[in-house]
C-alpha positions as CSV (number, residue, x, y, z in Angstrom):
1,M,65.4,67.1,59.6
2,S,66.6,70.5,61.8
3,A,65.9,70.3,65.5
4,P,62.2,71.6,66.9
5,V,61.9,75.4,67.9
6,T,60.2,75.6,70.8
7,P,60.0,79.3,73.4
8,A,62.7,80.1,75.8
9,G,62.6,78.7,79.2
10,R,60.2,75.6,77.6
11,P,61.0,72.4,79.2
12,S,59.6,69.9,77.1
13,P,57.2,66.8,79.1
14,D,60.3,64.6,79.3
15,G,63.2,67.3,80.2
16,G,64.3,68.1,76.1
17,P,66.5,71.5,75.4
18,T,64.3,74.2,74.6
19,G,64.6,77.3,71.4
20,V,64.0,80.6,70.6
21,A,62.6,83.6,72.4
22,A,59.2,84.1,73.6
23,T,57.5,87.4,72.2
24,P,56.3,89.9,74.4
25,A,52.7,89.8,75.6
26,A,50.3,92.6,73.3
27,A,50.3,96.0,74.5
28,G,47.4,96.5,77.5
29,S,46.9,92.4,77.6
30,A,48.7,92.2,81.1
31,P,48.8,87.9,81.6
32,R,47.0,86.9,84.8
33,P,49.1,84.3,86.3
34,I,48.3,81.2,87.1
35,R,49.2,79.8,91.1
36,R,46.9,77.3,92.0
37,L,45.3,75.0,89.3
38,L,42.3,72.4,89.5
39,V,42.2,69.8,87.4
40,A,38.7,69.1,86.5
41,N,39.8,64.8,85.8
42,R,40.9,61.5,86.6
43,G,43.9,59.1,85.9
44,E,46.8,59.4,84.1
45,I,45.9,62.8,82.1
46,A,45.5,64.3,85.7
47,R,49.0,63.2,86.7
48,R,50.3,64.7,83.1
49,I,48.4,68.2,83.6
50,R,50.2,68.2,87.0
51,R,53.7,67.3,86.0
52,T,53.9,70.3,83.8
53,A,52.1,72.6,86.1
54,A,54.6,71.4,89.0
55,A,57.7,72.5,86.2
56,M,56.1,76.1,85.6
57,G,55.7,76.1,89.9
58,I,51.9,76.1,89.8
59,E,50.2,74.5,92.9
60,T,47.8,71.7,91.5
61,V,44.4,70.8,92.9
62,A,43.1,67.4,92.4
63,V,39.2,65.8,92.4
64,Y,37.7,62.2,93.1
65,A,35.2,60.3,93.0
66,D,34.9,57.6,96.3
67,S,36.8,54.7,94.1
68,D,39.7,57.1,93.3
69,A,39.8,58.2,96.8
70,D,43.7,56.5,97.0
71,A,44.2,56.9,93.3
72,P,48.0,58.3,92.0
73,H,46.6,61.5,90.8
74,V,44.9,62.6,94.1
75,T,47.8,61.2,96.3
76,E,50.7,62.8,94.1
77,A,48.2,66.6,93.4
78,D,49.1,69.0,96.1
79,H,45.4,69.6,97.1
80,A,42.6,67.4,96.6
81,V,38.8,67.6,97.4
82,A,36.2,64.9,97.5
83,L,33.2,64.7,95.0
84,P,31.0,62.2,97.0
85,G,29.3,59.9,94.9
86,R,30.8,56.2,92.8
87,S,29.6,57.3,89.2
88,A,30.5,60.1,86.9
89,A,26.8,61.7,86.6
90,E,27.9,61.7,90.2
91,T,31.6,63.3,90.4
92,Y,33.1,64.4,87.4
93,L,30.4,65.1,85.6
94,D,28.4,67.5,88.1
95,I,29.3,71.2,87.0
96,A,28.6,72.3,90.5
97,K,30.3,69.9,92.2
98,V,33.4,70.5,90.8
99,V,32.9,74.7,90.5
100,A,32.0,74.6,94.2
101,A,35.5,72.0,94.6
102,A,37.2,74.9,92.9
103,E,36.0,77.8,95.0
104,A,36.9,75.8,98.1
105,S,40.6,74.9,97.3
106,G,41.3,78.5,96.4
107,A,42.7,77.1,93.2
108,D,42.6,80.2,90.4
109,A,42.3,78.5,87.5
110,V,40.2,75.1,86.1
111,H,42.0,72.4,83.2
112,P,39.5,70.0,82.1
113,G,41.7,67.5,80.8
114,Y,39.5,65.6,78.0
115,G,36.4,64.0,78.6
116,F,34.3,64.0,81.0
117,L,33.4,68.1,81.3
118,S,36.2,69.3,78.7
119,E,33.6,69.7,75.8
120,R,31.1,71.1,77.9
121,A,30.2,75.1,76.9
122,E,28.4,75.5,80.4
123,F,31.1,74.2,82.4
124,A,33.5,76.5,81.2
125,R,30.9,79.3,81.6
126,A,30.4,78.2,84.9
127,V,34.3,78.2,85.6
128,V,34.2,82.0,84.2
129,D,31.1,83.0,85.8
130,A,33.1,81.7,89.5
131,G,36.0,84.3,88.5
132,L,38.2,81.6,87.8
133,V,40.8,81.2,84.5
134,W,39.0,78.5,82.2
135,V,42.0,76.5,80.8
136,G,40.8,75.8,77.2
137,P,38.6,77.6,73.9
138,P,36.0,80.5,74.4
139,P,33.1,78.8,75.8
140,E,31.1,80.0,72.1
141,A,33.9,77.5,70.2
142,I,33.1,74.6,72.6
143,E,29.1,74.9,71.8
144,A,30.1,75.5,68.1
145,M,32.4,72.7,68.1
146,G,31.0,70.4,70.3
147,D,27.8,70.0,68.5
148,K,28.7,68.2,65.4
149,L,26.1,68.9,63.7
150,R,26.6,72.8,63.9
151,A,30.6,72.1,63.3
152,K,29.4,70.6,59.6
153,E,27.6,73.3,58.8
154,L,30.1,75.6,59.6
155,M,32.6,73.8,58.3
156,A,31.4,73.5,54.7
157,A,30.1,77.5,54.8
158,A,34.2,77.9,55.6
159,G,34.9,76.1,52.5
160,V,36.5,72.8,54.5
161,P,35.6,69.4,52.7
162,V,32.6,67.2,54.9
163,L,31.0,63.9,54.0
164,P,26.9,63.8,53.7
165,W,24.6,63.5,56.7
166,V,21.5,62.9,58.2
167,V,20.1,63.1,61.2
168,G,17.8,60.6,63.4
169,G,14.4,59.1,62.3
170,G,13.1,57.4,59.4
171,T,15.8,56.0,56.7
172,P,18.4,58.0,55.3
173,D,19.0,58.4,51.4
174,I,23.0,59.1,51.0
175,G,24.2,55.7,50.8
176,W,25.5,52.9,52.8
177,P,27.0,51.7,55.1
178,L,26.3,54.7,57.7
179,L,28.0,55.9,60.5
180,V,25.6,57.0,63.8
181,K,27.5,59.1,65.7
182,A,26.5,61.3,69.0
183,A,26.4,64.8,68.5
184,A,28.0,65.9,71.8
185,G,31.3,63.6,72.7
186,G,33.6,61.5,71.2
187,G,36.4,58.7,72.3
188,G,34.2,56.1,70.5
189,K,31.0,56.6,72.6
190,G,27.9,56.7,71.3
191,M,28.6,55.0,67.8
192,R,27.5,52.9,65.2
193,V,27.9,51.4,62.0
194,V,25.3,50.3,60.0
195,E,25.6,48.2,56.8
196,G,21.9,48.4,55.5
197,P,18.3,50.0,56.7
198,E,17.4,47.1,58.6
199,G,19.9,47.8,61.6
200,Y,19.9,51.3,61.3
201,A,16.7,52.1,63.6
202,E,18.3,49.9,66.4
203,A,21.6,51.4,66.2
204,V,20.2,54.8,66.7
205,E,19.1,53.7,69.8
206,A,21.8,52.1,71.2
207,A,23.7,55.3,70.1
208,S,21.6,57.7,71.9
209,R,21.7,55.5,75.4
210,E,24.8,55.3,74.8
211,A,25.2,58.9,74.2
212,V,23.4,60.0,77.3
213,S,25.1,58.1,79.4
214,S,28.4,59.3,78.7
215,F,27.9,62.8,77.5
216,G,24.3,63.6,79.3
217,D,23.0,64.0,75.6
218,G,21.0,61.5,73.2
219,T,21.1,63.7,70.0
220,V,22.7,61.3,67.3
221,F,23.0,61.6,63.7
222,A,24.6,59.3,60.8
223,E,27.2,60.3,58.0
224,R,28.7,58.0,55.2
225,F,30.8,55.4,56.5
226,L,34.5,54.9,54.8
227,P,35.3,51.3,55.6
228,D,39.0,51.6,54.5
229,A,40.0,55.2,55.0
230,R,42.7,56.8,57.6
231,H,41.8,59.1,60.8
232,V,44.0,61.7,60.5
233,E,44.2,65.0,62.4
234,I,45.8,68.3,62.6
235,Q,46.9,69.7,66.2
236,V,46.6,73.4,66.8
237,L,46.8,76.3,69.0
238,A,45.5,79.7,68.8
239,D,46.6,82.9,71.1
240,A,44.1,85.5,72.2
241,H,46.3,87.8,70.2
242,G,45.4,86.7,66.6
243,S,48.2,84.0,66.0
244,V,47.2,80.4,65.0
245,V,49.3,77.9,63.6
246,H,49.5,74.1,63.3
247,C,51.8,71.5,64.9
248,F,50.9,69.6,61.8
249,E,49.4,65.8,61.9
250,R,48.6,62.7,63.4
251,E,47.5,59.3,61.8
252,C,44.8,57.9,64.3
253,S,43.4,54.7,62.0
254,I,43.9,51.7,63.6
255,Q,41.1,51.1,66.4
256,R,38.4,49.1,67.9
257,R,34.9,50.4,68.5
258,H,35.7,53.6,67.1
259,Q,37.9,53.6,70.3
260,K,41.6,55.3,68.9
261,V,44.3,52.2,69.5
262,V,47.5,53.8,68.2
263,E,48.2,56.9,67.4
264,E,51.7,58.4,65.4
265,A,52.9,61.2,63.8
266,P,53.5,62.1,60.9
267,S,51.3,59.6,59.5
268,P,52.9,57.5,56.6
269,A,50.4,58.3,54.1
270,L,50.7,62.1,54.0
271,D,53.3,64.2,51.5
272,P,54.2,67.8,52.1
273,A,51.8,68.9,49.8
274,M,48.6,66.9,51.5
275,R,50.2,68.2,54.4
276,A,50.0,71.9,53.8
277,R,46.4,71.1,52.0
278,M,45.5,69.5,55.5
279,G,46.8,72.3,57.8
280,E,45.2,75.2,55.9
281,A,41.9,73.5,56.2
282,A,42.4,73.0,59.9
283,L,43.7,76.8,60.5
284,A,41.0,77.6,58.2
285,A,38.0,75.7,61.0
286,A,39.8,77.4,63.9
287,R,39.7,80.9,62.4
288,A,36.0,80.6,61.6
289,V,35.1,79.9,65.3
290,G,37.2,82.4,67.1
291,Y,39.5,79.4,68.5
292,R,41.8,80.2,71.6
293,S,44.4,77.2,73.4
294,A,44.9,73.7,71.7
295,G,42.6,71.7,69.6
296,T,42.4,69.2,66.9
297,V,40.9,69.0,63.6
298,E,39.8,66.1,62.4
299,F,39.4,64.3,58.6
300,V,38.9,61.4,57.3
301,V,41.0,60.0,54.7
302,G,39.3,58.2,51.8
303,P,41.8,55.5,49.5
304,D,41.7,58.1,46.8
305,G,43.5,60.8,48.7
306,E,40.7,62.9,49.5
307,F,40.1,64.4,53.3
308,F,36.7,65.1,54.3
309,F,36.3,67.4,58.0
310,L,34.9,64.8,61.0
311,E,35.1,67.1,64.2
312,V,36.9,69.4,65.9
313,N,37.9,68.4,69.3
314,T,37.8,71.2,71.6
315,R,40.3,69.9,74.0
316,L,43.5,68.4,74.4
317,Q,43.9,65.0,72.8
318,V,44.5,61.5,74.3
319,E,47.1,61.3,71.6
320,H,48.8,64.7,72.6
321,P,51.9,63.3,73.5
322,V,53.4,61.9,69.7
323,T,53.0,65.7,68.6
324,E,54.7,66.9,71.7
325,A,57.7,64.1,70.6
326,I,58.1,65.2,67.2
327,T,57.9,69.2,67.5
328,G,59.6,69.7,71.2
329,L,56.4,71.3,72.5
330,D,54.8,71.0,75.8
331,L,51.3,71.1,74.9
332,V,49.6,71.6,77.9
333,R,52.6,74.2,79.0
334,E,51.1,76.4,75.7
335,Q,47.2,76.2,77.1
336,L,48.3,77.6,80.2
337,R,50.2,80.1,78.5
338,I,47.6,81.1,76.5
339,A,44.9,80.4,79.1
340,Q,47.2,83.5,81.1
341,G,46.7,85.8,77.7
342,E,50.1,84.8,76.9
343,P,51.2,84.9,73.4
344,L,53.0,82.2,71.3
345,G,56.2,82.3,71.5
346,F,56.8,80.7,67.5
347,E,55.0,81.0,64.4
348,Q,54.1,78.5,61.9
349,G,57.3,78.9,60.0
350,D,59.5,78.3,63.3
351,L,58.2,74.4,63.4
352,R,59.7,71.6,62.5
353,I,59.2,67.6,62.1
354,A,61.9,65.9,63.9
355,G,61.6,62.0,63.6
356,H,59.0,59.4,64.2
357,A,56.6,58.9,67.4
358,I,54.1,56.3,68.3
359,E,51.8,56.0,71.0
360,V,49.9,53.1,72.2
361,R,47.0,52.7,74.4
362,L,47.5,50.1,77.1
363,Y,43.5,48.8,78.2
364,A,42.2,46.6,80.9
365,E,40.2,44.3,78.3
366,D,40.8,41.0,76.5
367,P,41.6,41.0,72.4
368,A,40.6,37.6,72.2
369,R,37.0,37.7,73.4
370,G,36.3,40.6,70.7
371,F,38.3,43.7,73.4
372,L,35.6,42.8,76.6
373,P,36.5,45.5,79.5
374,A,38.2,43.6,82.2
375,T,38.7,44.3,85.6
376,G,40.5,43.7,88.8
377,T,44.0,44.6,91.0
378,V,46.5,45.5,89.2
379,V,48.5,43.1,91.6
380,G,52.4,43.7,89.4
381,W,53.3,47.1,87.6
382,Q,56.6,48.0,86.6
383,P,57.3,50.0,83.4
384,A,60.1,49.1,80.8
385,V,63.6,51.1,82.1
386,D,65.1,50.0,78.4
387,P,64.3,50.8,76.1
388,A,63.5,54.4,76.8
389,V,60.3,55.4,76.2
390,R,57.5,57.4,77.7
391,F,55.0,56.5,80.1
392,D,51.7,58.4,81.0
393,S,50.2,56.2,83.4
394,G,47.2,56.3,85.8
395,I,47.9,53.4,87.7
396,E,50.3,51.9,90.3
397,A,50.6,48.7,92.1
398,G,47.5,48.1,93.9
399,S,45.3,49.9,91.4
400,V,41.5,48.5,91.3
401,V,40.2,48.7,87.3
402,G,36.9,48.9,88.0
403,V,34.1,49.5,85.9
404,E,33.2,52.9,86.6
405,W,35.7,54.6,84.1
406,D,37.3,54.1,81.2
407,P,39.8,51.0,81.0
408,M,43.0,52.6,79.6
409,L,46.0,51.9,81.6
410,A,48.6,53.8,80.2
411,K,49.9,55.6,76.8
412,V,53.5,54.3,76.0
413,V,55.0,56.6,73.3
414,A,58.5,55.7,71.4
415,H,60.0,58.4,69.6
416,A,63.3,57.6,67.0
417,P,64.8,58.8,63.7
418,T,62.5,57.0,61.5
419,R,59.5,55.0,62.0
420,T,60.3,51.4,61.6
421,E,63.0,51.9,64.8
422,A,59.7,54.0,67.1
423,A,57.4,50.7,66.3
424,L,60.1,47.9,67.4
425,R,61.6,50.1,70.4
426,L,57.7,50.7,71.5
427,A,57.3,47.0,71.4
428,L,60.5,45.6,73.1
429,A,59.6,48.4,75.6
430,L,55.8,46.6,75.9
431,E,57.4,43.5,76.2
432,R,59.5,44.2,79.1
433,T,56.9,46.0,81.3
434,V,55.4,44.2,83.7
435,V,51.4,44.7,84.4
436,R,49.9,42.0,86.2
437,G,46.5,40.9,87.7
438,V,43.9,42.4,85.3
439,T,44.0,40.9,81.7
440,T,45.2,43.8,78.9
441,N,45.9,44.2,75.4
442,R,49.8,44.3,76.1
443,D,50.4,41.0,74.0
444,F,47.8,42.5,70.9
445,L,49.8,45.8,70.7
446,V,53.2,43.6,70.8
447,A,51.6,41.7,67.7
448,T,50.7,44.9,66.0
449,L,53.8,47.1,65.8
450,R,55.6,44.1,64.5
451,H,53.5,42.8,61.6
452,P,54.7,43.5,58.8
453,E,51.8,45.4,57.3
454,F,51.7,48.1,60.4
455,L,55.7,48.6,59.2
456,A,54.8,48.9,55.6
457,G,52.0,51.6,56.8
458,R,49.3,50.4,55.5
459,T,47.2,51.6,58.5
460,T,43.7,52.3,57.6
461,T,40.5,52.2,59.7
462,S,39.9,48.7,58.8
463,F,43.7,47.5,59.8
464,I,42.4,45.4,63.1
465,E,39.8,43.5,60.8
466,R,41.5,43.0,57.9
467,V,45.6,41.6,59.4
468,A,43.4,40.5,62.5
469,P,46.9,40.7,64.4
470,A,47.5,38.1,67.6
471,P,45.4,38.7,70.2
472,R,47.5,37.5,72.9
473,W,51.3,35.7,73.6
474,V,51.2,32.3,73.5
475,P,54.2,30.5,75.5
476,S,55.8,27.8,73.9
477,A,56.2,24.6,75.3
478,E,59.8,25.4,76.2
479,D,58.7,28.4,77.9
480,V,56.3,26.9,79.9
481,R,58.6,23.5,81.4
482,A,61.0,26.4,82.0
483,A,58.7,28.8,84.1
484,A,57.5,26.3,85.8
485,V,60.7,24.6,87.1
486,A,61.8,28.3,87.8
487,A,58.8,29.0,90.0
488,T,59.2,25.2,92.6
489,L,62.6,26.2,92.5
490,V,61.7,29.9,93.9
491,D,59.0,28.3,96.2
492,L,61.0,26.3,97.7
493,A,63.9,28.4,98.3
494,E,61.2,30.6,100.2
495,Q,60.0,28.0,102.0
496,R,63.5,27.3,103.1
497,D,63.9,31.4,103.9
498,S,61.0,31.1,106.0
499,A,61.7,27.7,108.0
500,P,62.5,28.8,111.7
501,L,65.1,26.3,111.6
502,L,67.6,24.2,109.0
503,R,68.2,27.3,106.7
504,S,71.5,26.2,105.4
505,L,70.2,23.1,104.4
506,P,69.6,23.2,100.0
507,A,65.9,23.9,98.8
508,G,64.0,20.5,98.5
509,F,66.7,18.7,101.1
510,R,65.1,15.5,102.5
511,N,67.0,12.5,104.8
512,G,66.6,9.6,103.2
513,V,66.1,7.6,99.8
514,L,62.6,8.6,98.9
515,P,60.6,9.5,95.7
516,P,60.5,13.0,94.5
517,E,58.1,15.3,95.6
518,Q,56.0,17.0,93.3
519,V,53.8,20.1,92.9
520,T,51.5,20.8,89.8
521,W,50.8,23.8,87.7
522,R,48.0,25.3,85.9
523,V,49.4,26.7,82.7
524,E,47.4,27.7,79.6
525,G,44.8,25.5,81.0
526,D,46.6,22.5,81.0
527,D,48.6,21.0,84.1
528,V,52.4,20.9,84.6
529,T,53.5,18.6,86.9
530,V,57.1,19.2,88.5
531,G,59.2,16.5,90.1
532,W,62.1,17.1,92.3
533,R,65.0,15.4,94.7
534,A,67.6,17.5,96.0
535,R,71.2,16.8,95.8
536,R,74.1,17.3,97.9
537,D,75.5,19.6,95.7
538,G,73.0,22.4,96.0
539,A,71.4,21.2,92.3
540,V,68.3,19.6,92.2
541,E,67.1,16.8,90.2
542,V,64.0,17.7,88.3
543,T,61.3,16.1,86.1
544,V,58.7,17.1,84.1
545,G,56.9,15.0,81.7
546,D,59.5,12.3,80.7
547,R,62.3,14.8,80.6
548,T,64.9,14.7,84.0
549,E,67.4,17.0,84.1
550,V,69.6,18.7,86.6
551,V,68.6,22.2,87.8
552,R,71.1,24.7,89.5
553,L,69.0,27.7,91.3
554,R,72.2,29.9,91.2
555,H,70.8,33.3,92.4
556,V,67.4,34.2,93.6
557,T,66.5,38.4,95.1
558,R,63.7,39.6,96.4
559,Q,61.9,42.8,94.9
560,P,63.0,46.1,97.4
561,A,59.8,48.1,98.4
562,G,58.7,50.8,96.1
563,S,59.0,48.9,92.7
564,G,55.4,48.5,91.7
565,L,56.2,44.4,92.5
566,A,57.2,44.3,96.3
567,P,54.7,42.7,98.6
568,G,52.0,45.3,100.3
569,G,48.5,45.7,102.2
570,A,46.5,42.6,102.3
571,G,49.2,40.7,100.4
572,A,52.1,41.4,103.2
573,Q,50.5,39.0,105.6
574,A,52.1,35.9,106.0
575,A,50.0,32.9,104.6
576,P,48.4,30.4,107.2
577,G,50.9,28.2,108.4
578,T,54.0,29.6,107.1
579,G,56.5,32.8,107.8
580,R,55.8,33.3,104.3
581,P,53.5,36.1,102.8
582,R,50.9,35.8,100.4
583,A,52.7,38.3,97.9
584,A,56.1,38.4,96.7
585,S,58.2,39.1,94.1
586,G,62.0,39.2,92.6
587,T,64.2,38.1,90.0
588,L,65.9,34.9,89.4
589,D,69.0,33.4,87.6
590,L,68.8,29.8,86.8
591,E,70.7,26.8,85.2
592,L,68.5,24.7,82.6
593,A,69.7,21.9,80.5
594,G,72.9,23.5,79.7
595,R,71.0,27.5,79.2
596,R,70.8,30.2,81.8
597,L,67.2,31.5,82.5
598,L,67.7,35.0,84.0
599,A,63.8,35.9,84.7
600,R,61.6,38.1,86.9
601,W,59.3,36.6,89.3
602,Q,56.0,37.1,91.2
603,R,53.8,35.7,93.2
604,H,49.8,36.8,94.4
605,G,48.6,33.9,96.8
606,D,48.3,31.0,95.0
607,R,49.1,32.7,91.3
608,W,52.7,32.8,89.5
609,W,54.5,34.6,87.2
610,V,57.6,34.0,85.6
611,Q,59.0,36.9,83.0
612,G,61.6,35.6,80.3
613,P,63.9,37.3,77.2
614,A,59.6,36.2,75.3
615,G,57.2,37.2,77.8
616,D,55.6,36.7,81.1
617,V,53.8,32.9,81.7
618,A,51.1,33.2,84.3
619,L,50.9,30.1,86.6
620,V,48.2,28.8,89.7
621,A,49.3,26.2,92.0
622,V,47.0,23.6,91.9
623,D,45.9,22.7,95.2
624,R,46.9,18.8,96.3
625,F,42.9,18.3,97.7
626,P,40.7,21.0,95.4
627,E,37.6,21.3,96.9
628,P,34.6,20.1,94.6
629,E,33.2,22.5,92.1
630,A,29.9,22.9,91.4
631,P,28.0,22.0,88.3
632,A,27.8,24.5,86.1
633,V,24.0,25.1,84.6
634,A,23.7,23.5,81.0
635,G,22.6,26.2,78.7
636,A,23.8,29.1,81.0
637,L,24.5,32.6,79.8
638,V,26.9,34.5,81.6
639,A,27.7,38.8,82.6
640,P,31.1,39.6,80.5
641,M,31.9,41.3,82.9
642,P,30.4,43.1,85.8
643,G,28.4,46.5,85.2
644,R,24.3,47.0,84.9
645,V,21.9,45.6,83.2
646,I,20.2,48.2,80.6
647,S,18.2,45.9,78.9
648,V,16.2,42.6,79.0
649,A,14.5,41.6,75.6
650,V,13.2,37.7,75.9
651,G,11.1,36.4,79.2
652,T,10.8,32.5,80.2
653,G,9.5,30.6,77.6
654,D,10.4,32.3,74.7
655,E,11.8,30.6,71.4
656,V,14.5,32.7,69.8
657,A,16.9,32.0,67.1
658,E,21.1,32.3,67.0
659,G,22.2,35.9,67.2
660,Q,19.0,37.8,68.7
661,L,19.4,40.0,71.1
662,L,18.9,38.7,75.1
663,V,20.6,41.3,77.4
664,V,22.5,44.1,77.0
665,V,25.1,45.2,79.8
666,E,26.3,48.5,80.4
667,A,29.7,48.5,82.0
668,M,33.2,51.3,81.4
669,K,30.3,53.5,79.3
670,M,30.2,50.8,76.6
671,E,27.1,49.0,75.7
672,H,27.6,44.9,75.5
673,R,25.4,42.8,73.8
674,V,24.4,39.4,74.9
675,V,23.3,37.4,71.9
676,A,21.7,33.3,71.9
677,P,24.8,31.4,70.6
678,R,22.4,29.0,68.7
679,P,18.3,28.7,68.5
680,G,16.9,27.7,72.0
681,T,13.9,28.5,74.1
682,V,14.9,30.5,77.1
683,A,14.1,28.4,80.1
684,E,15.1,31.3,82.8
685,V,15.8,35.3,83.3
686,R,17.6,35.6,86.1
687,V,18.2,39.5,85.4
688,A,16.0,42.3,84.9
689,A,17.0,45.7,83.7
690,G,19.0,48.1,86.1
691,D,20.2,45.0,87.9
692,Q,24.3,45.0,89.0
693,V,25.9,42.2,88.4
694,S,29.4,40.5,88.7
695,G,31.3,38.9,85.7
696,D,30.3,35.4,84.9
697,D,26.8,36.4,86.7
698,L,24.3,33.6,85.2
699,L,21.9,36.0,83.0
700,V,19.7,33.6,80.7
701,V,19.5,30.2,80.9
702,L,19.4,28.6,76.9
703,A,17.5,25.5,76.4
704,E,17.6,23.3,73.1
705,A,14.9,24.2,70.6
706,P,12.9,21.2,69.8
707,P,13.2,20.3,66.6
708,A,10.2,21.9,64.1
709,G,7.0,19.5,64.3
710,D,7.8,17.5,67.0
711,A,4.9,17.1,70.0
712,A,6.4,17.3,73.8
713,P,7.9,14.4,75.0
714,G,5.5,11.2,75.8
715,G,2.7,12.1,73.6
716,P,0.0,15.2,72.8
717,P,0.1,18.4,74.5
718,G,-1.6,18.2,78.1
719,E,-1.1,14.6,78.3
720,D,1.4,13.5,80.4
721,P,4.2,11.0,78.9
722,P,4.5,7.4,79.3
723,G,5.7,6.2,82.7
724,E,5.0,9.9,84.3
725,D,2.9,7.9,86.8
726,A,5.1,5.1,88.0
727,R,7.9,7.7,88.2
728,Q,5.8,10.4,90.5
729,E,4.3,7.2,92.5
730,A,8.2,6.4,93.1
731,A,9.5,9.6,93.9
732,A,6.4,10.1,96.3
733,E,7.3,6.7,98.1
734,A,11.0,8.1,98.2
735,R,10.1,11.3,100.5
736,P,10.5,10.9,103.9
């Protein structure tokens, strides 16, 4: 394929080459240069916009909520303004606060990124009314396309194929299954699939609640749902001079909870003819609303190859990097140039597809628990260097992943001459990336990218349910043994290095012939005991289970500062009674059973990680004298993660059936339903609507239901069971 063509002087997001010269500005339309840009967002997209702005000589202003005060997007910006508050409604969704921040900081333009206020016409108007440049489409276009109901009507009038739909209440008559959707917003929020009439009313109510929380608008509608379809979207660019082009398609079919997980460009399902037809439909949609800036027209493609309009995203998409990779464009730069009044510097015929690009979204979530969002502190973050891929991240070592925001940690993008190369390159880069302290979907992504169904291009919206990629990597017994031995010997080396005296002695040296020392590690829920005895030649005799071997720790290093794994903050303080910091990391070279293990290690408190070629093995040092654990509460149902209780559907004494809804907890803008795992009677309800809960907090206690027809134990209702008087008398005698 021919190389992509881009306007002269335009650096690609990854510093690649540039192409043809830009067209001069139209007569009479003097550009308005942007000198200071406020980015009304957070996380990876705020950092990504800042990079392009800096390359164009534009200063940036960050805004931040209380919990984001030390976030990378804040510390990297030229200026920063606080938005007091913790929730999205108090901060990034508060139009008055954001506009005031722009004015106070001396910004002359606002870029909304994606999510939050990016598709709110009233925000765009407020920015323009304040005399600032709005980096996005006209408010009228946002208004028309932001209301998905109105958008469907406009597209139908423009001749773009649309799916049948119905608004709210009553029982729809357009067939089943249906997808209930929020009329305002996207990103999987406020969406529910309904298989039949019996679940429709509940789905509408839940989707509406979620839509209010995420977008401030509870309007929902339902449209026909195609269960085994593809989600294909077309990137468009339009300037203020009448030029509109499309930048080909992206496929985003692999989703969970209607939120994209893997995106790629071009789609493996489109041929040139279909690509041209969908591109023309997207251009018609953009022209119908007088579009300007970057936008995306989304379609659903059925198994028969027919496509239908879904919506227009009037903003930059999360997955825009794959389009940048195959075209050589910098879409943020195009947005800024268009906002300044400059024309596009190329025409449709100038654009070409070069190679294949795949992006995955690295989330703090647990695929093994239904993709529940996860929280915690990132104690290790080190993107892979080889193979070379693109990382757009919003975190660093020490970042706290809370319940307030979306759980996406980073986007990772691979570009290669072929689709297979891109997939395998991306999988290997993910495998070599260090991300520790929070549960992630990294192993699930690796399994997806290497799965034969993915490599064959059979990536419909049912992919996850149909293929069920492995939710996590499970280390083999040999992996566990090697990691336990490595952690033991590194710990010994650290003890020796931190000892005030006798540092020249080998690790584990003992003055006399004594039984081997032992340490126990908990790995994958099992205890692994490592016994060792030092030898005078510097090697160590190690016993794990019934195997005893001579092991030599050839080399241990500590990670340099600023690596993303180095000890810092509270973790750098010395552990009580030792000279060692609570946190440390480095590399090791171990000779074990005739083979070399070259690995990276990290310690944070009593938690250890040893990363070899196959992946991370997580270990926990088992205390030799542990505190007794509190007895578990029988029948306890706990919060799946920290969040806020939205509703409680049962009371004490209620009898419930298996699968019956008990409590709804909202976290990271999503609702999580806690249901009865079996029939029973509600013995206790520990929470109420509005309560804040932590992960594993007790919500409801469910007692076993008595068999049908059985009377209460001991006889008819109202009578004491046999022996009760005797037990009460004995209890009374025992009281002081």
